[in-house]
C-alpha positions as CSV (number, residue, x, y, z in Angstrom):
1,M,16.1,9.3,-17.7
2,A,18.9,11.7,-16.9
3,V,21.7,10.2,-15.0
4,R,24.4,12.8,-14.6
5,S,28.1,12.6,-13.7
6,P,28.6,15.3,-11.0
7,L,31.8,17.3,-11.0
8,Y,34.3,17.1,-8.1
9,W,37.7,18.8,-7.3
10,D,40.5,16.3,-7.2
11,G,43.0,18.8,-5.7
12,S,44.2,20.2,-9.0
13,D,41.4,20.0,-11.5
14,L,37.6,19.5,-12.1
15,K,36.7,16.0,-12.9
16,E,33.6,14.0,-13.6
17,M,32.6,11.4,-11.0
18,S,33.0,7.8,-11.9
19,S,30.2,5.3,-11.6
20,A,31.9,4.0,-8.4
21,M,31.8,7.4,-6.9
22,I,28.2,7.8,-7.7
23,T,27.5,4.5,-6.1
24,E,29.2,5.7,-3.0
25,I,26.7,8.6,-2.8
26,V,23.8,6.2,-3.4
27,D,25.1,4.1,-0.5
28,R,25.3,7.2,1.7
29,T,21.7,8.0,0.7
30,V,20.6,4.5,1.8
31,Y,22.5,4.9,5.1
32,L,20.9,8.3,5.7
33,Y,17.4,6.9,5.4
34,G,18.0,5.0,8.6
35,S,18.2,8.2,10.6
36,N,14.7,9.3,9.7
37,P,12.7,6.8,7.6
38,S,9.5,8.2,6.0
39,A,7.7,4.8,5.6
40,N,7.1,3.5,9.1
41,V,5.9,0.1,10.3
42,T,4.5,-0.2,13.8
43,V,2.8,-2.8,16.1
44,V,-0.8,-2.1,17.0
45,S,-3.2,-3.9,19.3
46,S,-5.5,-4.7,16.4
47,G,-6.7,-3.4,13.1
48,G,-3.3,-3.1,11.4
49,N,-3.6,-2.0,7.8
50,I,-1.1,-4.4,6.4
51,S,-3.2,-7.2,5.0
52,P,-4.3,-9.9,4.6
53,N,-5.0,-10.7,8.2
54,M,-2.7,-13.6,9.4
55,T,-4.3,-16.6,11.1
56,D,-3.0,-19.2,13.4
57,T,-4.9,-22.5,13.6
58,R,-4.6,-25.4,16.1
59,M,-6.4,-28.6,16.8
60,T,-8.6,-28.9,19.9
61,A,-10.2,-31.9,21.7
62,G,-13.7,-32.9,20.8
63,A,-16.5,-32.6,23.4
64,Y,-16.5,-35.6,25.8
65,S,-19.4,-38.1,25.8
66,T,-20.7,-40.2,28.7
67,R,-23.1,-43.2,29.0
68,V,-24.5,-45.1,32.0
69,D,-24.3,-48.5,30.4
70,R,-21.0,-48.6,28.5
71,F,-18.3,-46.4,27.0
72,P,-19.4,-44.3,24.0
73,T,-17.8,-45.7,20.9
74,E,-15.3,-43.6,18.9
75,G,-18.0,-43.0,16.3
76,E,-20.3,-41.7,19.1
77,T,-17.6,-39.4,20.4
78,A,-17.1,-35.9,19.0
79,E,-14.2,-35.4,16.6
80,P,-11.4,-32.9,17.5
81,G,-12.1,-29.4,16.4
82,N,-10.1,-26.3,15.5
83,V,-9.4,-22.9,16.8
84,T,-8.4,-20.0,14.6
85,V,-6.8,-16.8,16.0
86,T,-6.4,-13.8,13.7
87,Y,-3.4,-11.5,13.9
88,D,-3.7,-7.9,12.5
89,K,-1.0,-6.2,14.5
90,I,1.2,-4.7,11.7
91,S,0.5,-1.3,10.4
92,Q,2.2,1.1,8.0
93,S,2.1,4.9,8.4
94,N,3.9,7.5,6.2
95,N,5.3,10.8,7.3
96,S,4.0,13.9,5.6
97,V,6.9,15.1,3.6
98,S,6.9,18.2,1.3
99,A,8.9,18.3,-1.9
100,P,12.3,20.0,-1.4
101,T,12.7,23.4,-3.1
102,D,15.5,24.7,-5.3
103,T,14.4,28.3,-5.8
104,N,17.8,29.6,-7.1
105,N,18.9,26.4,-9.0
106,K,21.9,26.0,-6.7
107,A,20.8,23.2,-4.3
108,Y,22.0,20.3,-6.4
109,P,25.5,19.2,-7.6
110,V,26.9,20.5,-10.9
111,Y,27.8,18.6,-14.0
112,W,29.3,19.3,-17.4
113,N,26.5,19.5,-20.0
114,G,28.9,19.4,-23.0
115,T,29.3,23.1,-23.3
116,D,29.0,24.5,-19.8
117,I,28.8,23.7,-16.1
118,Q,25.3,23.7,-14.8
119,A,23.4,22.5,-11.7
120,M,21.4,19.3,-11.7
121,N,17.7,19.7,-11.4
122,A,15.5,17.6,-9.1
123,T,14.8,15.0,-11.8
124,D,18.6,14.6,-12.4
125,V,19.1,14.1,-8.6
126,F,16.3,11.5,-8.6
127,D,17.6,9.6,-11.6
128,T,21.2,9.7,-10.4
129,F,21.0,9.1,-6.7
130,I,17.5,8.5,-5.4
131,D,16.1,6.0,-7.8
132,P,18.9,3.5,-7.3
133,A,18.8,4.1,-3.5
134,I,15.2,3.1,-3.4
135,D,16.0,0.0,-5.4
136,D,18.6,-0.9,-2.7
137,L,16.1,-0.2,0.1
138,I,13.5,-2.6,-1.2
139,D,15.9,-5.4,-2.3
140,G,15.1,-7.6,0.7
141,N,18.4,-7.2,2.4
142,D,18.9,-5.5,5.8
143,R,18.9,-1.8,4.7
144,S,19.0,1.2,7.1
145,G,15.5,2.2,8.2
146,T,13.7,-0.8,6.8
147,Y,11.7,-3.4,8.7
148,R,11.9,-7.1,9.2
149,I,10.5,-10.1,11.2
150,H,12.6,-12.1,13.6
151,T,11.9,-15.0,16.0
152,S,13.2,-13.5,19.2
153,T,13.3,-10.1,20.9
154,S,16.9,-9.4,20.1
155,L,18.8,-9.2,16.8
156,S,22.2,-7.6,16.3
157,G,22.1,-4.5,14.2
158,H,18.4,-4.0,14.7
159,T,16.0,-2.2,17.0
160,L,13.0,-4.1,18.4
161,I,9.8,-2.1,17.6
162,S,7.6,-3.8,20.3
163,G,7.9,-6.6,22.8
164,T,4.4,-7.7,21.6
165,A,4.6,-10.5,19.0
166,V,3.0,-9.7,15.7
167,F,2.3,-13.4,15.2
168,T,2.3,-16.5,17.4
169,D,2.3,-20.0,16.1
170,T,0.5,-22.4,18.5
171,R,-0.4,-26.1,18.5
172,A,-2.4,-28.3,20.8
173,N,-0.4,-29.4,23.8
174,T,-0.9,-33.2,23.5
175,G,0.8,-33.8,26.8
176,A,-1.8,-31.8,28.6
177,Y,-4.6,-34.2,27.7
178,T,-5.1,-37.4,29.8
179,S,-7.8,-40.0,30.0
180,G,-7.9,-39.4,33.8
181,G,-8.9,-35.8,33.1
182,I,-11.9,-36.5,31.0
183,P,-13.7,-34.2,30.5
184,E,-10.6,-32.3,29.4
185,A,-10.7,-28.6,28.4
186,L,-11.1,-28.5,24.7
187,D,-8.4,-26.0,23.9
188,Q,-5.1,-26.5,25.6
189,P,-2.5,-24.8,23.4
190,T,1.3,-24.5,23.6
191,T,3.4,-21.7,21.9
192,I,5.7,-23.0,19.2
193,S,7.1,-19.7,17.9
194,N,6.7,-15.9,18.4
195,Y,7.6,-13.4,15.7
196,Y,8.6,-9.8,16.3
197,L,9.0,-6.6,14.3
198,F,12.4,-5.0,14.0
199,R,13.9,-2.0,12.2
200,T,17.4,-2.2,10.7
201,D,19.9,0.2,12.3
202,Q,22.1,2.5,10.3
203,G,25.5,0.9,10.8
204,S,28.6,2.9,9.6
205,S,28.4,5.9,7.3
206,P,29.9,5.1,3.9
207,S,32.6,7.5,2.8
208,V,32.0,9.6,-0.4
209,T,33.8,11.9,-2.8
210,V,32.1,15.2,-2.3
211,P,30.6,16.8,-5.4
212,L,30.6,20.5,-6.2
213,Q,27.7,23.0,-6.1
214,I,27.2,26.6,-7.0
215,D,27.5,29.0,-4.0
216,S,25.7,32.3,-3.5
217,S,28.4,34.2,-5.4
218,N,28.0,31.8,-8.4
219,N,31.3,30.2,-7.6
220,L,31.9,26.5,-7.3
221,Q,32.4,25.0,-3.8
222,E,32.4,21.5,-2.3
223,Y,29.3,20.6,-0.4
224,S,29.8,20.4,3.4
225,S,29.0,16.9,4.6
226,S,26.0,18.1,6.5
227,T,24.5,20.0,3.5
228,L,25.0,17.1,1.2
229,N,23.4,14.7,3.7
230,L,20.4,17.0,4.3
231,M,19.8,17.3,0.5
232,L,20.0,13.6,-0.2
233,L,17.8,12.6,2.8
234,A,15.2,15.3,2.0
235,E,14.9,14.0,-1.6
236,L,14.7,10.4,-0.6
237,R,12.1,10.9,2.1
238,H,10.0,12.9,-0.3
239,H,9.9,10.4,-3.1
240,T,9.5,7.3,-0.8
241,V,6.1,8.5,0.3
242,N,4.9,10.8,-2.4
243,T,6.0,9.7,-5.8
244,T,4.0,6.9,-7.5
245,G,6.2,4.1,-8.4
246,S,8.8,5.1,-5.8
247,R,6.9,4.9,-2.6
248,I,8.1,2.2,-0.1
249,L,5.3,-0.1,0.6
250,Y,5.0,-3.0,3.1
251,S,2.6,-5.9,2.9
252,V,2.0,-9.4,4.2
253,N,2.3,-11.9,1.4
254,G,1.9,-9.2,-1.2
255,T,4.3,-8.3,-3.9
256,G,8.0,-7.6,-3.3
257,N,10.9,-9.1,-1.4
258,N,10.7,-11.0,1.9
259,R,11.9,-9.1,5.0
260,G,13.2,-11.5,7.6
261,S,11.7,-14.8,8.9
262,G,8.6,-16.3,7.5
263,M,5.8,-16.5,10.1
264,V,4.8,-20.2,10.0
265,N,1.4,-21.4,11.0
266,T,1.6,-25.1,12.0
267,K,-1.0,-27.6,13.1
268,L,-1.3,-31.3,14.1
269,N,-2.8,-33.4,11.4
270,G,-4.2,-36.4,13.4
271,G,-7.7,-37.7,13.2
272,G,-8.1,-37.8,17.0
273,N,-6.8,-39.8,19.9
274,Y,-9.8,-41.7,21.4
275,Q,-9.6,-42.2,25.1
276,Q,-11.9,-43.7,27.8
277,R,-12.4,-43.0,31.5
278,P,-14.5,-45.3,33.8
279,V,-15.8,-43.1,36.6
280,N,-18.3,-45.4,38.2
281,T,-20.9,-48.0,37.1
282,N,-23.2,-45.2,35.9
283,D,-20.6,-43.0,34.2
284,Y,-18.5,-44.2,31.3
285,R,-16.7,-41.4,29.6
286,A,-14.9,-41.0,26.3
287,Q,-13.2,-38.1,24.5
288,E,-11.0,-37.6,21.5
289,F,-7.8,-35.6,22.0
290,P,-5.6,-33.8,19.5
291,N,-2.9,-35.9,17.9
292,G,-0.7,-36.3,14.8
293,T,2.4,-34.7,13.5
294,A,2.9,-31.0,12.9
295,V,2.3,-29.8,9.3
296,T,2.6,-26.3,7.9
297,V,-0.8,-24.7,7.1
298,S,0.5,-21.4,5.9
299,T,3.5,-19.1,5.9
300,W,3.2,-15.3,6.2
301,F,6.0,-13.0,5.0
302,L,6.5,-9.3,5.6
303,K,7.3,-7.9,2.2
304,I,8.7,-4.7,0.9
305,T,8.4,-3.1,-2.6
306,R,8.1,0.2,-4.4
307,G,4.8,1.3,-5.9
């Protein structure tokens, strides 16, 4: 690993950057990623490639029973059932990014090698700026250009990717089932929570101490802000989709750090609410409705890692 200390001009002399100055450039690199992320997460109608598929389960009523001589007993009445809905609406796609070129060995900042001033190479830039920037991007916090889950369609400092929920937690609507309605429709759900995909906005650009580079006449000059930004972003975008061990990867319940709200699948845990309805002397009906308290069946997290 070759972490370098780039040189800068303090107004009167050449000096090596401190670790704090290098961290400022790392922070600027993370900020720049938000302007053009290379690992993108989108909402699709189905067939999303981020797995496993998420499932929402809920209780349903059992089929009703009827007799002409008496009410069907609870044992004769069908037990409540379950409905499972699969959600596979989250998909990752990566931009095609070529490796930046440094044909004349002047694209990168300079440093003191112990005997002379020389330009960093691409490995030096990766080790000094890009590698720690990727660590920040995947640390689970709201970093520029990364994605997260939220429980409403608005979130300060973030952009909603789609108004279509990527997951919906539903439960049986117990208030919709009445004995007077037997036979009730088996599946009468109510929405508990919707979960949406967001991308974190850039925020404010961190200030940096500008390093030096070699110009076309082999003199030292300060980077312009735009040139420095373009170089850092190009390197970061390349490595986050091409370099094994440094690619930004999203998953659901895979490895890595959680991004935003957990998507909770809840379900009623009752054994059935047995109800009767006398219709006439030849029609005695019974049905078991959903009941119980809500319990968590599973929780799904969008995760981010490098790999």
